[in-house]
C-alpha positions in Angstrom: 113.8 -12.5 154.6 117.3 -12.8 155.9 118.7 -12.7 152.4 116.6 -9.6 151.7 118.0 -7.8 154.7 121.5 -8.8 153.8 120.9 -7.4 150.2 119.8 -4.0 151.5 122.7 -3.8 154.0 125.2 -4.4 151.1 123.3 -1.8 149.0 123.4 0.8 151.8 127.2 0.3 152.5 128.0 0.5 148.8 126.2 3.8 148.4 127.7 5.1 151.7 131.3 4.4 150.8 131.1 5.5 147.1 133.5 8.4 146.4 131.9 11.8 146.0 130.7 12.5 142.5 130.4 8.8 141.5 126.6 9.0 141.4 125.4 10.9 138.3 123.8 14.2 139.2 122.5 17.1 137.1 124.9 20.0 137.0 124.3 23.1 139.1 123.4 26.3 137.1 123.7 28.6 140.1 127.0 30.2 139.4 126.4 30.3 135.7 123.0 32.0 136.0 124.5 34.6 138.5 127.3 35.4 136.0 125.2 35.5 132.8 121.9 37.2 133.9 123.4 40.7 133.6 124.1 40.1 129.9 120.4 39.5 129.1 118.0 42.3 128.5 114.2 42.8 128.3 112.9 44.3 125.1 109.5 46.0 124.9 108.2 47.6 121.7 105.4 50.0 120.8 103.7 50.4 117.4 100.9 52.7 116.5 98.2 50.9 114.5 95.0 52.2 113.0 91.7 50.6 113.9 88.0 51.5 113.7 87.0 54.0 116.4 84.3 51.6 117.4 85.8 48.9 119.7 86.1 45.4 118.4 83.7 42.9 120.1 86.4 40.3 120.3 88.3 39.8 123.5 92.1 40.4 123.7 94.4 37.5 124.1 94.9 34.2 122.2 92.5 33.9 119.3 91.4 30.9 117.2 91.4 31.0 113.4 87.6 31.4 113.6 88.1 34.5 115.8 90.6 36.0 113.4 88.2 35.4 110.4 85.3 37.2 112.1 87.5 40.0 113.4 88.7 40.6 109.8 85.1 40.6 108.7 84.2 43.0 111.5 87.1 45.4 110.4 86.1 45.3 106.7 82.4 45.9 107.7 83.4 49.1 109.4 85.8 50.1 106.6 85.4 53.8 105.9 84.4 54.6 109.5 86.6 57.0 111.5 89.9 55.4 112.4 91.9 55.9 115.6 95.5 55.3 116.5 96.1 52.8 119.2 99.4 51.5 120.6 100.3 47.8 120.0 102.9 46.5 122.5 105.0 43.4 122.5 107.7 41.9 124.7 110.9 39.9 124.0 114.4 39.3 125.1 117.9 40.0 123.8 121.6 39.8 124.9 124.5 42.3 124.9 127.3 41.4 122.6 129.6 44.4 123.0 130.5 46.7 125.9 129.4 49.8 123.9 125.8 48.5 123.8 125.2 46.3 120.7 122.4 43.8 121.3 121.2 40.7 119.4 117.5 39.7 119.3 115.0 38.3 116.8 113.8 40.5 113.9 110.2 39.6 114.7 110.5 41.1 118.2 111.3 44.6 116.9 110.2 44.7 113.2 107.9 47.5 112.4 108.2 49.0 115.9 107.9 52.8 116.4 109.7 52.6 119.7 112.1 49.9 121.2 112.8 50.1 124.9 115.6 48.0 126.4 115.7 47.3 130.1 118.9 45.9 131.7 118.9 43.1 134.3 118.9 45.5 137.2 115.3 46.4 136.2 116.0 50.2 136.5 118.3 51.0 133.7 116.1 51.7 130.6 117.2 52.9 127.2 115.6 53.7 123.9 117.3 51.4 121.3 118.1 52.1 117.7 117.5 49.3 115.2 120.8 49.0 113.4 119.9 46.2 111.1 117.3 43.5 110.4 117.5 40.2 108.6 114.1 38.6 108.1 115.4 35.5 106.5 117.4 34.4 109.6 115.0 36.3 112.0 117.8 38.3 113.5 118.0 42.0 114.5 120.9 44.1 115.8 120.1 46.9 118.3 122.2 49.7 119.8 121.8 51.5 123.1 123.9 54.3 124.5 124.4 53.4 128.2 127.4 55.8 128.6 129.3 53.0 130.4 130.8 49.6 129.7 128.2 46.8 129.8 128.5 43.1 130.6 128.9 41.0 127.5 127.7 37.6 126.5 130.5 35.7 124.8 129.6 34.1 121.5 130.5 30.4 121.3 130.6 27.8 118.5 127.3 26.1 117.8 129.0 23.6 115.5 130.6 22.0 118.5 127.2 21.4 120.2 126.4 17.8 120.9 123.0 16.2 121.1 122.4 15.5 124.8 124.6 18.4 126.0 123.2 20.6 128.8 122.1 24.1 127.9 120.5 27.1 129.7 118.1 29.7 128.5 117.5 33.1 130.0 114.7 35.4 129.0 111.4 37.0 129.8 108.6 34.5 129.2 105.2 36.0 129.5 106.8 39.2 130.7 108.4 37.4 133.7 111.8 39.0 133.7 115.1 37.2 134.1 113.7 33.7 134.0 116.3 30.9 133.9 115.5 27.5 132.4 117.7 24.5 131.6 117.6 21.3 129.5 119.5 19.5 126.9 120.1 19.8 123.2 117.4 17.4 121.8 118.4 17.6 118.1 120.3 19.7 115.6 119.7 20.9 112.0 115.9 20.9 112.5 113.9 22.2 109.5 110.5 23.6 110.7 109.5 25.7 107.7 110.2 29.0 109.5 112.5 30.4 106.8 114.6 29.7 103.7 117.7 29.0 105.9 116.1 26.6 108.4 118.8 25.1 110.6 117.5 25.1 114.2 118.9 23.7 117.5 116.1 21.8 119.2 116.1 21.9 123.0 113.8 20.9 125.9 114.9 23.9 128.0 111.6 25.7 128.5 111.0 28.5 125.9 107.8 30.4 125.9 106.4 33.7 124.4 108.7 36.5 125.6 111.8 34.3 125.4 112.2 35.2 121.7 115.6 36.8 121.0 117.1 35.6 124.3 120.3 33.5 124.5 120.8 29.8 124.8 124.1 29.2 126.8 126.3 26.1 127.0 127.9 25.0 130.3 130.9 27.1 129.5 128.8 30.2 129.6 129.0 30.9 125.8 126.0 31.7 123.7 125.3 28.9 121.3 121.9 29.9 120.0 119.2 32.6 119.9 115.8 31.3 121.2 113.3 31.8 118.5 110.4 29.4 118.1 108.1 27.0 119.9 105.7 24.3 118.7 102.2 25.5 119.3 100.7 23.2 122.0 103.9 21.3 122.4 105.9 20.9 125.7 109.6 20.6 125.9 110.1 21.5 122.2 111.8 24.8 121.5 114.1 26.0 118.7 117.1 28.3 118.6 119.0 29.8 115.7 122.7 28.5 115.8 124.9 31.4 116.9 127.4 30.6 114.1 124.7 31.7 111.6 124.3 35.0 113.4 128.1 35.6 113.6 128.3 35.6 109.8 125.9 38.5 109.4 126.6 40.8 112.5 129.1 42.9 110.6 126.8 43.5 107.7 123.9 44.4 110.0 126.1 46.9 111.8 127.6 48.5 108.7 124.9 48.2 106.1 121.7 47.6 108.1 120.9 44.5 105.9 122.4 41.3 104.7 123.8 40.8 101.2 123.6 37.2 100.2 125.0 35.2 97.3 122.6 33.8 94.7 123.1 30.8 92.3 119.7 30.7 90.5 118.4 27.2 90.8 115.5 25.4 92.3 116.7 22.3 93.9 115.0 19.5 95.7 115.8 16.7 98.1 117.3 13.6 96.8 115.1 10.8 98.0 116.1 7.1 98.1 113.7 6.5 95.3 115.2 9.3 93.1 118.7 8.2 94.0 117.9 4.7 92.7 116.7 6.1 89.3 120.0 8.0 89.1 122.0 4.9 89.9 123.3 6.3 93.2 124.0 4.2 96.3 123.2 7.0 98.7 120.6 9.8 98.4 123.0 12.7 98.7 123.4 16.0 97.0 120.9 18.6 95.8 118.9 17.7 92.7 118.4 20.7 90.3 114.8 20.8 89.1 115.0 24.2 87.5 117.6 26.7 86.3 116.6 30.4 86.2 117.1 32.0 82.9 120.0 34.5 82.9 121.2 33.4 86.4 124.8 32.6 87.4 123.8 28.9 87.3 122.7 29.1 83.7 125.8 31.1 82.6 128.0 28.4 84.3 126.3 25.6 82.4 124.2 24.0 85.1 121.2 22.0 83.8 118.0 20.5 85.1 118.7 17.0 86.4 122.2 17.9 87.6 123.0 16.8 91.2 125.1 19.4 93.0 127.6 17.6 95.3 130.0 20.4 96.1 129.9 24.2 96.1 133.0 26.3 96.8 134.8 23.3 98.3 131.8 22.6 100.7 130.3 19.1 100.4 126.5 19.3 99.7 125.1 16.3 101.5 121.5 17.5 101.5 119.4 20.1 99.7 119.3 22.2 102.8 123.1 22.6 102.7 123.0 24.4 99.4 121.2 27.7 100.2 123.3 28.2 103.4 126.6 27.8 101.6 125.6 29.9 98.6 124.1 32.7 100.7 127.4 33.0 102.7 129.5 33.2 99.6 130.6 36.8 98.7 128.8 38.3 95.7 131.0 38.4 92.6 133.3 35.6 93.8 134.0 32.7 91.4 133.7 29.4 93.1 134.1 25.8 91.8 130.9 23.7 91.7 130.9 19.9 91.3 127.8 18.2 89.8 126.9 14.7 88.9 125.5 14.4 85.3 125.0 11.2 83.5 127.1 9.2 85.9 130.0 11.7 85.4 131.4 14.2 87.9 131.8 17.6 86.2 133.4 20.7 87.6 132.5 24.2 86.6 133.1 27.7 87.8 130.2 30.0 88.9 130.4 33.7 89.6 128.0 34.2 92.5 125.2 36.8 92.0 123.3 38.8 94.6 120.1 37.4 96.0 117.1 39.8 95.6 115.6 40.7 99.1 112.2 40.1 97.6 113.0 36.8 96.0 110.7 33.8 96.2 112.6 31.0 97.8 112.0 27.3 97.2 111.6 26.1 100.7 115.1 26.1 102.2 116.4 25.7 98.7 117.8 28.1 96.1 115.2 30.5 95.0 114.3 32.6 92.0 114.4 36.4 91.8 111.0 38.0 91.8 109.0 41.0 93.1 106.2 39.2 95.0 107.7 40.0 98.3 107.4 36.5 99.9 109.3 33.3 100.4 107.6 29.9 100.2 108.6 26.4 101.3 107.6 22.8 100.8 105.8 21.4 103.8 108.2 19.3 105.9 106.8 17.0 108.6 108.2 19.4 111.2 106.5 22.4 109.4 103.3 20.4 109.3 103.3 19.9 113.0 104.5 23.4 113.7 101.7 25.1 111.8 99.2 22.3 112.5 98.5 21.6 108.8 96.3 18.8 107.8 97.8 18.4 104.3 101.4 18.2 103.1 100.5 19.8 99.7 100.7 23.5 98.9 103.3 26.2 99.2 103.9 27.4 102.8 104.6 31.1 103.2 107.7 31.4 105.4 108.6 35.1 105.2 107.0 38.3 104.0 108.6 41.6 102.9 106.5 44.2 104.8 106.9 46.6 101.9 106.1 44.1 99.1 103.0 43.1 97.2 102.4 40.0 99.4 102.1 42.2 102.5 99.6 44.5 100.5 97.6 41.3 99.7 97.5 40.6 103.5 99.5 37.4 103.2 101.1 36.2 106.4 103.8 33.8 107.5 102.2 30.4 108.0 99.6 30.9 105.2 99.3 27.9 102.8 98.9 28.7 99.1 96.7 26.0 97.5 96.0 27.4 94.1 97.3 30.1 91.7 94.7 31.3 89.1 92.8 28.1 89.6 95.8 25.8 89.2 96.4 23.4 92.1 99.8 24.0 93.8 101.5 20.8 95.2 104.7 22.4 96.4 107.1 25.4 96.4 108.7 24.6 93.1 105.4 24.7 91.3 104.5 28.1 92.8 108.0 29.5 92.0 107.6 28.4 88.4 104.4 30.3 88.0 105.8 33.3 89.8 108.8 33.3 87.5 106.8 33.0 84.3 104.4 35.8 85.3 105.2 39.1 83.6 105.7 42.3 85.5 102.3 43.8 86.3 100.5 40.4 86.2 98.0 39.9 88.9 97.8 36.4 90.4 94.7 35.0 92.2 95.7 32.9 95.1 93.6 30.4 97.1 95.0 30.5 100.6 94.3 28.5 103.8 94.8 30.3 107.1 94.0 28.1 110.1 90.7 26.6 109.4 89.6 29.2 106.8 89.9 29.4 103.1 90.0 32.8 101.2 91.1 34.3 97.9 93.5 37.2 97.5 95.2 38.9 94.6 98.9 39.7 94.3 100.5 41.8 91.6 104.0 41.1 90.5 106.2 44.2 90.5 
């Protein structure tokens, strides 16, 4: 007992006389939140949608796949009945990037809206916003308001410098609760969740919920390092943000052109697995393995072939297949760039004149895609995408984006749908779907077997 008392005395004196700050403590976000909250805005949208004049028997709020299936049945049953216009509203967040009123948010927050209302942090200043540009592939939108005064600005940082374990802070409007501040750390970088052809997310455990979409993720210096975008359904402490460096590359195009013009190479490439690397005689599974070259594409004209392993593009090292589409997309159209490939144990260098990516192109899951007129992008199913969309199988082509004016939208395909068959042929991955899409002539109608939630259904899509 005496020894025990002596031990606690020593422990007490050690803690008492330790210099201030020597015990690790979480940082305070008080001053940072006070400074940055005025740069964050609330975004509310209104869209007029047509629905049967007879009210739906299904309750509002979260719905299961079963509810959605029967609601679709209900709507089709009353097809031809008198329709009525009803407003559909949604909430999101955004942040001011210029004193004259330019605002960044997610495209899914404002896409298709008839009216976009921006409310500043004071809760009283409200403005109708103009959508200056949308980029569905990165899920980014640029808005403009006329406040007739200089506005507080969120400074854009460098997401490349982010470190795993670094403290970050999110500000947004989760569930409509305005000006909510949450904090956490960077849990991971370069996450691929199947949300788009250019997946490259920052993962954080700072609380992100519905309504946070489009809001900023700040570092401890007060710089925006990400745009809060996605959450894992049913998950806690798992949120995803678009790296701000990706947004900085396209802001000028959104402001001046209203859309993003991306470079196109014209290959379908796949991940180099350790097993494949062994068959190619490689010590490390690096590079992007070309599984298909599109006829008439810049890649074919430059001499790329199936089986080539792209290791460098425009001076940028290609370590993984996910590096390729991001590097190609950011290359100016018409520019001639050197490409290094490994072919038959030899490193070859060739010059490629980069083409323009068709907005309606079918992408090969975070890989280079093929031009087409189906109006959708598909992806292979990564483990992260499987968890995110709660998929039971890893086979099929996952729909990751839809052109609202394209054939896929007319066929009622949606992001998160899983294409299992095309004209009765089983689809195991994105490359297989893209091959069929490419070979189909203009005007050809394809029958798709699709899984949505727990339901299977057929739909037809016509290539334009």
